[in-house]
C-alpha positions as CSV (number, residue, x, y, z in Angstrom):
1,M,-16.3,21.1,-24.4
2,R,-13.0,19.2,-24.7
3,L,-12.0,16.8,-22.3
4,A,-8.7,15.7,-20.8
5,V,-7.8,13.1,-18.3
6,L,-4.8,13.6,-16.2
7,A,-3.6,10.2,-14.6
8,S,-0.7,8.5,-13.0
9,G,-1.5,4.9,-12.1
10,S,-3.2,1.9,-13.2
11,G,-5.9,3.3,-15.4
12,T,-9.0,1.8,-13.9
13,L,-10.7,5.0,-13.6
14,L,-9.8,6.0,-17.2
15,D,-10.9,2.8,-18.3
16,A,-14.4,3.3,-16.8
17,M,-14.5,6.7,-18.0
18,A,-13.8,5.5,-21.6
19,N,-16.4,2.6,-21.3
20,G,-18.9,5.0,-20.2
21,G,-18.6,6.9,-23.4
22,L,-17.0,9.9,-22.5
23,P,-15.6,12.0,-25.2
24,I,-12.0,12.1,-24.1
25,E,-9.6,14.1,-26.4
26,L,-6.3,13.7,-24.3
27,V,-5.1,11.7,-21.5
28,M,-1.9,13.1,-19.7
29,V,0.5,11.2,-17.5
30,D,3.3,12.6,-15.4
31,R,5.3,9.3,-15.4
32,H,5.2,6.1,-17.6
33,C,2.5,4.0,-16.2
34,P,-0.2,1.5,-17.2
35,V,-2.4,4.3,-18.0
36,E,-0.5,4.6,-21.1
37,D,-1.7,1.1,-22.2
38,V,-5.3,1.9,-21.2
39,A,-5.4,5.1,-23.3
40,A,-3.9,3.1,-26.5
41,R,-6.6,0.4,-26.3
42,H,-9.2,3.1,-26.5
43,A,-7.3,4.8,-29.3
44,I,-7.2,8.1,-26.9
45,P,-4.1,10.3,-27.7
46,C,-1.7,10.4,-24.6
47,V,1.0,12.7,-23.8
48,V,3.7,12.4,-21.1
49,V,4.5,15.5,-19.3
50,E,7.3,13.9,-17.0
51,R,7.8,14.7,-13.6
52,T,11.5,13.6,-13.0
53,D,12.3,15.4,-9.7
54,F,10.3,14.2,-6.6
55,G,12.7,15.9,-3.9
56,D,12.5,19.0,-2.4
57,G,14.0,21.0,-5.2
58,F,10.9,20.3,-7.4
59,D,9.8,23.0,-9.4
60,R,5.9,22.8,-9.1
61,D,5.6,26.1,-10.9
62,A,7.6,25.3,-13.8
63,F,6.0,21.7,-14.1
64,T,2.6,23.3,-14.0
65,D,3.4,25.7,-16.8
66,R,4.4,22.7,-19.1
67,V,1.0,20.8,-18.0
68,V,-1.1,24.1,-18.8
69,A,0.7,24.6,-22.2
70,T,0.0,20.9,-23.1
71,L,-3.6,21.4,-22.3
72,A,-3.7,24.6,-24.2
73,E,-2.1,23.2,-27.4
74,H,-5.0,20.6,-27.4
75,G,-7.7,23.1,-26.8
76,I,-8.9,21.5,-23.5
77,D,-11.7,23.0,-21.6
78,L,-12.4,20.5,-19.0
79,V,-9.9,18.3,-17.0
80,A,-10.6,15.4,-14.9
81,M,-8.0,14.1,-12.7
82,A,-8.1,10.5,-12.4
83,G,-5.2,9.2,-10.0
84,W,-3.1,12.3,-11.2
85,G,0.0,12.0,-8.6
86,T,1.3,15.5,-8.7
87,I,-0.3,18.6,-7.3
88,L,-0.6,21.4,-9.6
89,G,0.3,24.9,-8.9
90,R,-1.8,28.1,-9.1
91,A,-1.2,28.5,-12.9
92,A,-3.3,25.5,-13.6
93,F,-6.5,26.9,-11.5
94,E,-6.0,30.5,-13.3
95,A,-5.8,28.8,-16.7
96,L,-8.9,26.5,-16.2
97,P,-10.9,28.3,-13.4
98,G,-13.4,26.0,-12.0
99,R,-13.0,23.5,-14.8
100,I,-10.6,21.0,-13.3
101,V,-12.5,18.2,-11.4
102,N,-11.3,15.4,-9.2
103,T,-12.5,12.6,-7.3
104,H,-11.8,11.4,-3.7
105,P,-12.4,8.4,-1.6
106,A,-14.0,9.8,1.2
107,L,-17.0,11.9,2.0
108,L,-15.7,15.2,1.9
109,P,-14.7,17.6,4.0
110,A,-14.2,14.5,6.0
111,F,-10.6,12.9,5.7
112,P,-8.9,14.9,2.6
113,G,-5.6,14.0,1.9
114,W,-3.8,11.1,0.4
115,H,-4.8,8.3,3.2
116,A,-8.5,9.0,3.3
117,V,-9.7,5.5,3.4
118,R,-7.1,4.2,6.3
119,D,-8.1,7.5,8.0
120,A,-11.8,6.6,7.9
121,L,-10.9,3.0,9.2
122,A,-8.9,4.6,11.9
123,Y,-11.6,7.0,13.0
124,G,-14.1,4.2,13.1
125,V,-16.7,5.6,10.9
126,K,-19.7,3.3,10.0
127,V,-20.1,4.9,6.5
128,T,-17.5,6.6,4.1
129,G,-17.9,7.0,0.4
130,C,-16.6,8.9,-2.6
131,T,-16.7,12.8,-3.7
132,V,-16.6,14.6,-7.0
133,H,-15.5,18.1,-6.4
134,V,-13.8,21.0,-8.3
135,A,-10.2,21.0,-7.6
136,T,-8.4,24.2,-6.4
137,E,-5.1,25.2,-5.1
138,T,-6.1,23.9,-1.7
139,V,-6.1,19.9,-1.9
140,D,-9.6,18.4,-1.5
141,D,-11.1,21.5,-0.6
142,G,-13.0,22.7,-3.8
143,P,-17.0,22.7,-4.2
144,I,-18.5,19.5,-3.9
145,L,-20.4,18.2,-7.3
146,A,-21.5,14.9,-6.2
147,Q,-21.1,12.4,-3.4
148,E,-22.2,8.8,-2.6
149,A,-22.1,6.9,0.7
150,V,-20.5,3.5,1.0
151,P,-21.0,1.4,4.2
152,V,-18.0,0.3,6.2
153,L,-18.6,-3.5,6.9
154,P,-17.2,-5.0,10.2
155,D,-14.6,-7.2,8.5
156,D,-13.2,-4.4,6.4
157,D,-9.7,-3.5,6.0
158,E,-8.2,-0.9,3.9
159,A,-8.0,-2.7,0.8
160,T,-11.6,-4.3,0.8
161,L,-13.2,-0.9,1.7
162,H,-11.2,1.0,-1.0
163,E,-12.2,-1.3,-3.7
164,R,-16.0,-0.9,-2.9
165,I,-15.2,2.9,-2.9
166,K,-13.7,2.6,-6.0
167,A,-16.5,0.6,-7.7
168,I,-18.9,3.5,-6.9
169,E,-16.4,6.2,-7.7
170,R,-16.1,4.6,-11.2
171,R,-19.9,5.3,-11.8
172,L,-20.3,8.4,-10.1
173,Y,-17.3,10.3,-11.7
174,T,-18.1,9.2,-15.2
175,D,-21.9,10.3,-14.6
176,T,-20.6,13.6,-13.2
177,I,-18.3,14.3,-16.0
178,R,-21.1,13.4,-18.4
179,S,-23.3,16.2,-16.8
180,L,-20.8,18.7,-16.8
181,L,-20.2,18.1,-20.5
182,D,-24.0,17.7,-21.4
183,E,-24.7,21.0,-19.4
184,G,-21.9,22.8,-21.0
185,S,-20.1,23.0,-17.6
186,I,-23.4,25.1,-16.0
187,L,-22.3,23.2,-12.4
188,L,-19.1,24.9,-12.7
189,K,-20.1,28.7,-13.4
190,D,-20.0,29.5,-9.8
191,A,-16.8,27.5,-8.8
192,P,-13.7,29.7,-7.8
């Protein structure tokens, strides 16, 4: 299976995946960002499928078509989103059914969405964590592949808690993707 990583941020998750020995064939970014430098440092090809419109007129389907075409050009079989900032349209999930995975800084189905850590703290939970799941058209709603709990400490704020979750996430995501690759994506066969 040929693995691509879609990322939009600092690249710490990509760095952990590459350091963990995952055979990443391609990195894709939707904007110029530090991920490009991380990919270069690991000698992984990186392509920019740039999103230039962040307004109400954004054509998600056209953008998704460009992403899917680029993945197909590179013969990608499995996609790992690692801080990817753009929600993809239906075409991505039709092109790679059950083969797009994501990670989320909460124990799904609790606290889906962009502010999971803040929401968990506001709710007052004593335990949160991270989830690796199959991505679907509905954000943070796909089948769960792996989870790990992280305790909420009395003096935690959003930054300290999120950093502890990220430390677990880097290992859990890398290990889960390695399992998917080793097993030929057996875990994904029943995914939508």
